[in-house]
C-alpha positions in Angstrom: 3.4 17.8 -14.4 0.7 15.7 -15.9 0.0 14.0 -19.2 -3.7 13.5 -19.5 -4.9 10.8 -21.9 -8.7 10.7 -21.8 -10.3 7.8 -23.6 -7.1 6.5 -25.3 -4.8 5.1 -24.0 -6.1 -8.8 3.5 -7.7 -13.2 7.2 -11.4 -13.8 8.1 -13.8 -11.5 6.4 -15.2 -8.7 8.6 -18.9 -9.3 9.3 -21.3 -6.7 8.0 -22.9 -4.2 10.3 -25.8 -1.9 9.7 -25.7 1.3 11.7 -28.4 3.7 12.4 -26.4 6.8 11.5 -24.5 5.6 8.4 -25.8 4.7 4.9 -23.0 2.1 4.6 -22.2 -1.1 6.5 -19.0 -1.1 8.5 -17.1 -3.9 10.3 -15.4 -4.0 13.7 -11.7 -4.2 14.2 -10.5 -7.1 16.4 -11.9 -6.9 19.9 -9.7 -4.7 22.1 -8.4 -2.5 19.2 -9.5 1.1 19.5 -12.0 1.8 16.6 -12.3 5.6 16.4 -16.0 6.4 15.8 -17.0 2.7 15.5 -17.7 1.4 19.0 -19.7 -1.8 18.7 -19.2 -5.2 17.3 -21.4 -6.5 14.5 -24.6 -8.1 15.7 -24.0 -11.7 16.7 -20.2 -11.3 16.4 -17.8 -13.3 18.6 -16.2 -11.4 21.5 -12.9 -13.1 20.8 -10.2 -11.3 18.8 -10.3 -12.0 15.1 -7.1 -12.3 13.0 -5.4 -9.0 12.2 -6.2 -9.2 8.5 -9.1 -10.6 6.4 -9.0 -13.8 4.3 -8.9 -14.1 0.6 -11.4 -16.3 -1.3 -10.4 -20.0 -1.2 -11.5 -20.9 -4.7 -8.0 -20.3 -6.0 -6.4 -23.2 -4.1 -3.7 -24.7 -6.3 -3.3 -21.6 -8.5 -0.2 -19.5 -8.5 0.5 -15.8 -8.8 3.4 -13.4 -8.5 4.9 -11.9 -5.3 7.3 -9.5 -6.8 9.3 -11.6 -9.2 8.6 -14.8 -7.3 5.9 -17.2 -8.2 3.9 -18.3 -5.1 0.7 -20.1 -4.4 -2.2 -17.6 -4.8 -3.5 -18.5 -1.3 -0.1 -17.4 0.2 0.3 -14.0 -1.4 -2.0 -12.1 0.9 0.0 -13.3 4.0 3.3 -12.4 2.4 2.1 -8.9 1.5 0.8 -8.6 5.1 4.3 -9.4 6.4 5.8 -6.6 4.3 3.4 -4.0 5.7 3.5 -5.2 9.3 7.3 -4.8 9.0 7.3 -1.3 7.6 4.2 0.3 9.1 6.0 2.3 11.8 8.4 4.0 9.3 6.1 3.9 6.3 5.5 7.7 6.0 9.2 8.5 6.6 10.2 6.0 3.9 7.7 7.5 1.5 9.2 11.0 1.9 12.8 9.6 1.5 12.0 7.4 -1.5 10.1 10.0 -3.5 12.0 13.0 -2.1 8.6 14.3 -1.0 7.0 14.2 -4.4 4.4 11.6 -3.3 2.6 14.6 -1.6 2.2 16.3 -4.9 0.9 13.1 -6.5 -1.7 12.8 -3.7 -2.6 16.5 -3.9 -3.3 16.1 -7.7 -5.5 13.1 -6.9 -7.5 15.1 -4.4 -7.9 17.9 -7.0 -9.4 15.4 -9.5 -11.6 13.7 -6.9 -14.4 16.3 -7.1 -15.1 15.6 -3.4 -17.8 17.8 -1.9 -19.4 18.5 1.5 -21.8 15.9 2.7 -20.4 13.1 0.5 -19.4 9.6 1.6 -15.8 8.5 0.8 -14.1 5.2 1.0 -10.3 5.2 1.0 -9.3 1.6 0.2 -5.9 0.4 1.4 -5.6 3.8 2.9 -2.9 2.8 5.4 -1.7 5.8 7.3 -4.5 8.1 6.2 -2.9 10.8 4.1 -5.9 11.1 1.7 -8.6 10.3 4.4 -7.4 13.2 6.5 -8.0 15.7 3.6 -11.3 14.1 2.7 -12.4 14.4 6.3 -12.0 18.1 6.1 -13.6 18.4 2.6 -16.8 16.4 3.3 -17.4 18.3 6.6 -19.6 17.2 9.5 -22.4 16.2 7.2 -20.2 13.8 5.3 -18.4 10.6 6.2 -15.1 9.0 5.4 -14.1 5.4 5.8 -10.4 4.6 6.1 -10.0 0.9 5.2 -7.0 -1.4 5.0 -6.4 -5.2 5.1 -3.5 -4.7 7.4 -4.1 -3.9 11.0 -0.7 -2.4 11.7 -1.1 0.1 8.9 -4.7 0.9 9.9 -3.7 1.5 13.5 -1.1 4.0 12.4 -3.7 5.8 10.3 -6.3 5.6 13.1 -4.0 7.2 15.6 -2.9 10.0 13.3 -6.5 10.9 12.3 -7.9 10.8 15.8 -4.9 13.0 17.0 -5.8 15.4 14.2 -9.4 15.6 15.4 -11.0 13.9 12.5 -14.4 13.0 14.1 -16.1 12.0 10.9 -13.9 9.0 10.0 -14.5 5.3 10.5 -11.7 2.7 10.5 -12.4 -0.7 9.0 -10.4 -3.8 8.3 -11.4 -4.8 4.8 -10.2 -6.9 1.9 -10.2 -4.9 -1.3 -11.1 -8.0 -3.3 -14.5 -8.3 -1.6 -15.2 -5.1 0.4 -17.6 -7.3 2.3 -18.3 -4.9 5.1 -19.9 -2.4 2.8 -23.3 -2.3 1.2 -24.0 -1.9 -2.5 -24.0 1.7 -3.8 -22.8 3.2 -0.5 -20.1 5.7 -1.6 -19.9 8.8 -3.7 -16.1 8.5 -4.1 -13.6 5.6 -3.9 -9.9 6.0 -3.8 -7.0 3.5 -3.6 -3.5 5.0 -3.4 -0.5 2.8 -4.0 -2.5 -0.3 -2.9 -3.9 -1.9 -6.0 -0.6 -3.5 -7.1 -0.5 -5.5 -3.8 -4.0 -7.0 -4.4 -3.9 -10.6 -5.6 -7.0 -10.5 -7.8 -7.2 -7.0 -9.2 -10.2 -7.8 -11.4 -12.2 -8.9 -8.3 -11.2 -5.8 -6.5 -12.4 -3.6 -9.3 -15.7 -5.4 -9.4 -16.1 -4.9 -5.6 -15.3 -1.2 -6.0 -17.9 -0.9 -8.8 -20.5 -2.6 -6.5 -20.1 -0.2 -3.6 -19.9 2.9 -5.7 -23.1 4.9 -6.2 -24.4 5.6 -9.7 -22.5 8.7 -10.9 -19.7 8.2 -8.4 -16.1 8.0 -9.3 -13.1 5.8 -8.6 -9.5 7.1 -8.4 -6.6 4.7 -8.6 -3.2 6.3 -7.8 -0.4 3.8 -8.5 3.1 3.4 -9.7 3.1 2.8 -13.4 5.4 2.6 -16.4 7.7 5.6 -17.3 7.0 6.9 -20.8 10.6 7.9 -21.6 13.2 5.1 -22.1 16.1 7.1 -20.5 13.9 7.8 -17.4 13.0 4.2 -17.3 16.6 3.0 -17.1 17.5 5.5 -14.4 14.3 4.6 -12.5 15.2 0.9 -12.6 18.7 1.6 -11.3 17.3 3.7 -8.4 14.6 1.2 -7.6 16.8 -1.8 -7.3 19.7 -0.2 -5.5 18.6 2.9 -3.5 15.2 1.5 -2.3 16.6 -1.7 -0.7 19.5 0.4 0.8 17.1 2.9 2.3 14.9 0.1 3.6 17.8 -1.5 5.3 19.0 1.8 6.8 15.7 3.1 8.0 13.6 0.0 8.8 16.3 -2.7 8.9 14.3 -4.5 6.1 15.8 -4.4 2.7 13.7 -7.3 1.4 10.4 -5.5 1.8 11.6 -2.6 -0.4 13.1 -5.0 -2.9 9.6 -6.5 -3.1 8.2 -2.9 -3.6 10.4 -2.4 -6.6 9.5 -5.8 -8.1 5.7 -5.3 -7.4 5.8 -2.0 -9.3 7.3 -3.8 -12.4 4.7 -6.5 -12.3 1.7 -4.1 -12.1 -0.3 -3.5 -15.2 0.7 -0.5 -17.3 -1.4 2.5 -17.9 -3.4 1.2 -20.9 -3.9 -2.2 -19.4 -5.3 -0.9 -16.2 -7.6 1.5 -18.1 -8.9 -1.5 -20.1 -9.5 -3.5 -16.9 -11.5 -0.7 -15.5 -13.6 -0.4 -18.6 -14.2 -4.2 -18.7 -15.5 -3.9 -15.1 -18.1 -1.4 -16.2 -16.5 2.0 -15.4 -17.3 4.7 -17.9 -15.3 7.7 -19.2 -12.1 6.2 -18.0 -8.9 8.2 -18.4 -5.5 8.5 -16.8 -2.9 11.1 -16.1 0.8 10.3 -16.1 2.7 12.0 -13.3 6.5 12.5 -13.2 6.9 11.0 -16.6 4.7 8.0 -15.9 6.5 6.8 -12.8 3.0 7.2 -11.3 -0.4 7.3 -13.0 -3.7 8.5 -11.7 -6.6 6.5 -13.3 -10.2 7.7 -13.1 -13.5 6.1 -13.9 -17.2 6.7 -13.3 -20.1 4.4 -12.6 
């Protein structure tokens, strides 16, 4: 199932909040939005509702980036990605099951196996959306541990919040956070960071990796589960055909939104391949980086340590 290659191969920022019971800082969701275990606004915060997502840095004004195959102003990409996930949030899990024929559950199970998560640890699931990984981590860290489910998109985070609270996950916090800054969180706060099928949507991936390194404790690990590049040419051709025909068709049929799933296919093709992402992690400072190809490289799990 795996091909291990060790050593070779989003929006006003959420204000920080120090809590008396948590070793990390968390931010409040917009006023009026249920917040799970977090029940107070940051000290000095406005009582008016904030925008549903958090803003990217403004230093890139005038620069361009890719949104799928399109070239767009860098400052606009975050909002465009937000539109995609606002559109598909309600049917996100159903579409994942249909698109991957349920195999995404095996990919996530493998990620959890390699996470090394233990009781009492503090875990941050970045771009965690509907909470698949956070739900398992909640059980694994136990009552003495803590899990933060974060996402830049309020619609996705609300779906995850409702699911985890319904499941009785009382040790999980829910925080709107931009992966590029992770501003709500203090330095060296977490034993484990995960980002599952979210990094490709981040505008500045290097900035996101630097922020992940910042909030990770020494000795902690980062796991990046993401679509990647198939390692077999015949598989790559079949995968392309499926991605650009079946995905938009399913998107139209299930969510009445073919364009969002066309973007999905394009964003996968624009994401760095396995070796490039490993090099990016190493350049950030992560040590002992490796990756495991899953389903012939359609997905790869990258791992690095601080």
